[in-house]
Structures are given as structure tokens and as C-alpha cells.
C-alpha positions in Angstrom: 11.0 -45.6 -73.6 12.1 -48.8 -71.7 13.9 -48.5 -68.5 17.1 -49.8 -69.8 17.3 -47.1 -72.5 16.4 -44.6 -69.8 19.2 -45.7 -67.8 21.8 -45.7 -70.7 20.5 -42.3 -71.6 20.9 -41.0 -68.2 24.6 -42.5 -67.5 25.5 -40.7 -70.9 24.0 -37.1 -69.9 25.8 -37.7 -66.5 28.8 -38.3 -68.2 28.7 -35.2 -70.6 27.7 -33.2 -67.6 30.7 -34.1 -65.3 33.7 -34.2 -67.8 33.9 -30.5 -68.1 33.8 -29.9 -64.2 36.8 -32.6 -63.7 38.5 -31.0 -66.6 38.3 -27.7 -64.7 39.4 -29.3 -61.3 42.3 -30.4 -63.0 43.3 -27.1 -64.5 42.8 -25.2 -61.0 45.0 -27.9 -59.5 47.9 -26.4 -61.9 47.8 -23.1 -60.0 49.4 -23.7 -56.8 47.5 -22.0 -53.7 49.3 -19.6 -51.6 48.6 -16.9 -49.1 50.6 -13.8 -47.3 50.0 -12.8 -44.3 50.9 -9.5 -42.6 49.8 -8.5 -39.1 45.8 -9.1 -39.5 45.6 -8.7 -43.5 46.0 -11.8 -45.8 46.6 -11.9 -49.6 45.6 -15.0 -51.1 47.0 -15.8 -54.7 47.7 -18.6 -56.9 51.0 -19.3 -58.8 51.3 -21.0 -62.2 54.9 -22.7 -62.8 56.2 -23.5 -66.1 56.1 -27.0 -67.2 59.6 -29.0 -66.3 60.0 -25.8 -63.9 63.7 -25.7 -62.6 65.1 -23.5 -59.9 68.2 -23.2 -61.6 66.7 -21.3 -64.6 65.4 -18.0 -64.9 61.9 -17.3 -65.9 59.9 -13.8 -66.7 57.4 -13.2 -64.0 53.8 -12.1 -64.9 51.4 -10.6 -62.5 47.9 -11.1 -63.4 45.5 -8.5 -62.0 41.7 -9.5 -62.1 38.4 -7.5 -62.4 36.1 -6.2 -59.8 34.0 -9.5 -60.2 36.6 -11.8 -59.2 37.4 -10.3 -55.7 36.9 -12.4 -52.5 38.8 -14.7 -50.4 38.3 -17.9 -51.8 41.4 -18.1 -53.7 39.8 -19.3 -56.9 37.5 -16.5 -58.5 40.6 -14.7 -59.8 41.2 -17.7 -62.0 37.9 -17.4 -63.9 39.0 -15.0 -66.8 42.5 -15.3 -68.2 44.1 -18.2 -66.4 43.3 -20.8 -69.3 45.5 -18.6 -71.8 48.5 -19.0 -69.5 48.0 -22.5 -68.7 47.5 -23.5 -72.6 50.6 -21.4 -73.3 53.2 -22.8 -70.7 55.0 -25.0 -73.4 55.7 -22.0 -75.8 55.8 -19.2 -73.3 57.4 -20.6 -70.0 56.9 -18.0 -67.2 56.0 -17.7 -63.4 52.5 -16.1 -63.5 51.1 -15.0 -60.1 47.3 -14.3 -59.8 46.6 -12.3 -56.5 43.0 -11.9 -55.4 41.8 -8.8 -54.0 39.4 -9.1 -51.1 35.8 -7.7 -51.3 35.5 -4.4 -49.4 32.6 -2.5 -48.2 32.5 1.1 -49.1 33.4 3.2 -46.3 35.3 0.5 -44.2 39.0 0.0 -45.1 
């Protein structure tokens, strides 16, 4: 394979690899990062608002609770499972969806 063909193949493969990550990043941006602080405790959470959100309208509130594998403090892992369902249904089912993230705890330390 000559150098020009190898270069073209590399560019095409790089494009295929980077497209899903850029789409994923754009989807995560739809979920507004927030946190609630009470004394020394911090609760990270994400909020997804309906398309064309208006403060003058009322919307249902959905609280999405993740599984044990999504615990942490990066304010992203809680979006791994289920967030795409809410993102893709914003047009047909407008709601405010909150994704809190539980912190990882060591057993015996609370």
C-alpha cells in the first residue's frame, strides 16, 4: 500500500473513531451540571430541560436514580444508563429530569 493510500485510510479511520465521541460530548452538554452543598456535603447532579423550556409553563419532574456502578463525584457517570432515553424523548414527553449522583463510600465510613 503506498503512502498516500495509507494516509487516506488513517484519516477515514480517525474520523470514524472521533465521531461517536463528539456526539457523546454534545449530548452530555444538554444536561446542565449543578451541585448542592450543605455544610461539608456536596451532591452533584445534572438537569435536562425540555426543548423550548419556558419558566411560564409547568412540567413534570422526573428523578432518575442510577445504579451502584455510576457512583462517584465526576458528575458524569450517572448519565451512562438511561440518559439517552430522556434526551431522545424531550420533544414528545417534555419534562424536567434530574440525575443526582451518589458518592462512592467506603464500607464502615459514613
